[in-house]
C-alpha positions in Angstrom: 11.8 47.4 85.9 9.4 46.5 88.7 5.8 47.3 89.1 4.7 49.3 92.1 1.1 49.0 93.2 -0.5 51.7 95.2 -3.3 50.7 97.5 -5.4 53.2 99.4 -5.0 53.3 103.1 -8.7 52.4 103.7 -8.4 49.2 101.5 -9.1 46.2 103.6 -7.2 43.0 102.7 -9.2 39.9 103.6 -7.6 36.5 103.7 -9.8 34.1 101.9 -9.8 30.3 101.3 -9.3 29.7 97.6 -9.7 33.4 97.0 -13.5 33.6 97.4 -14.6 32.4 100.9 -13.6 33.7 104.3 -11.9 31.4 106.7 -14.5 32.0 109.4 -17.2 31.2 107.0 -15.5 28.0 105.9 -15.0 26.9 109.5 -18.6 27.6 110.3 -19.7 25.7 107.2 -17.6 22.7 108.1 -19.1 22.7 111.7 -22.6 22.9 110.3 -21.9 20.0 107.9 -20.5 17.8 110.7 -23.5 18.6 112.8 -26.0 17.8 110.0 -24.0 14.6 109.1 -24.1 13.4 112.7 -27.8 14.0 113.1 -28.7 12.4 109.8 -26.4 9.5 110.5 -28.1 8.9 113.8 -31.7 9.3 112.6 -31.9 7.5 109.3 -30.8 4.1 108.0 -31.2 4.3 104.2 -28.1 5.7 102.5 -30.1 7.4 99.7 -32.3 9.2 102.2 -29.3 10.2 104.2 -27.7 11.8 101.2 -30.9 13.6 100.2 -31.5 15.0 103.7 -27.8 16.1 104.0 -28.0 17.9 100.7 -31.3 19.6 101.7 -29.8 21.0 104.9 -26.2 21.7 103.7 -26.6 23.1 100.2 -28.5 26.3 101.1 -25.9 27.2 103.7 -23.1 26.6 101.2 -24.9 28.7 98.5 -25.6 31.6 100.9 -22.0 31.6 102.1 -20.7 31.5 98.6 -22.9 33.9 96.7 -25.4 35.5 99.0 -25.2 38.5 101.3 -23.0 40.6 99.1 -19.9 38.7 100.0 -20.3 39.5 103.6 -19.0 37.2 106.3 -21.7 34.8 107.3 -21.0 35.1 111.0 -21.7 38.9 110.8 -24.9 38.2 108.9 -26.1 35.8 111.5 -25.2 38.3 114.2 -27.1 41.1 112.4 -30.2 38.8 111.9 -30.2 37.8 115.5 -29.9 41.4 116.7 -32.7 42.4 114.4 -35.0 39.7 115.7 -34.1 40.5 119.3 -34.7 44.3 118.9 -37.4 44.5 116.3 -39.3 47.8 116.5 -41.5 49.7 114.2 -40.6 53.4 113.9 -43.1 55.9 112.6 -41.7 59.2 111.6 -44.0 62.3 111.4 -43.3 64.2 108.2 -45.3 67.2 109.4 
């Protein structure tokens, strides 16, 4: 006796790292962490201060990619935000 699962045709399978974060988001996070680490390592000498600055710049990105934006890919969110800033307009609709 085997179980047969029926998935709708419009169901979108997304490959995820550890089951909860997209691979593109994970790669983007790692690139951001390496950049922040390199800048912090070049600018500061005290190890405690380096750790604090790294956490301040890395933790919000990690939390937004993990919990925020309704599990949307962070690359798409950055693209949408950039397009909004680039093409910001105010529309007034006449209800008359």
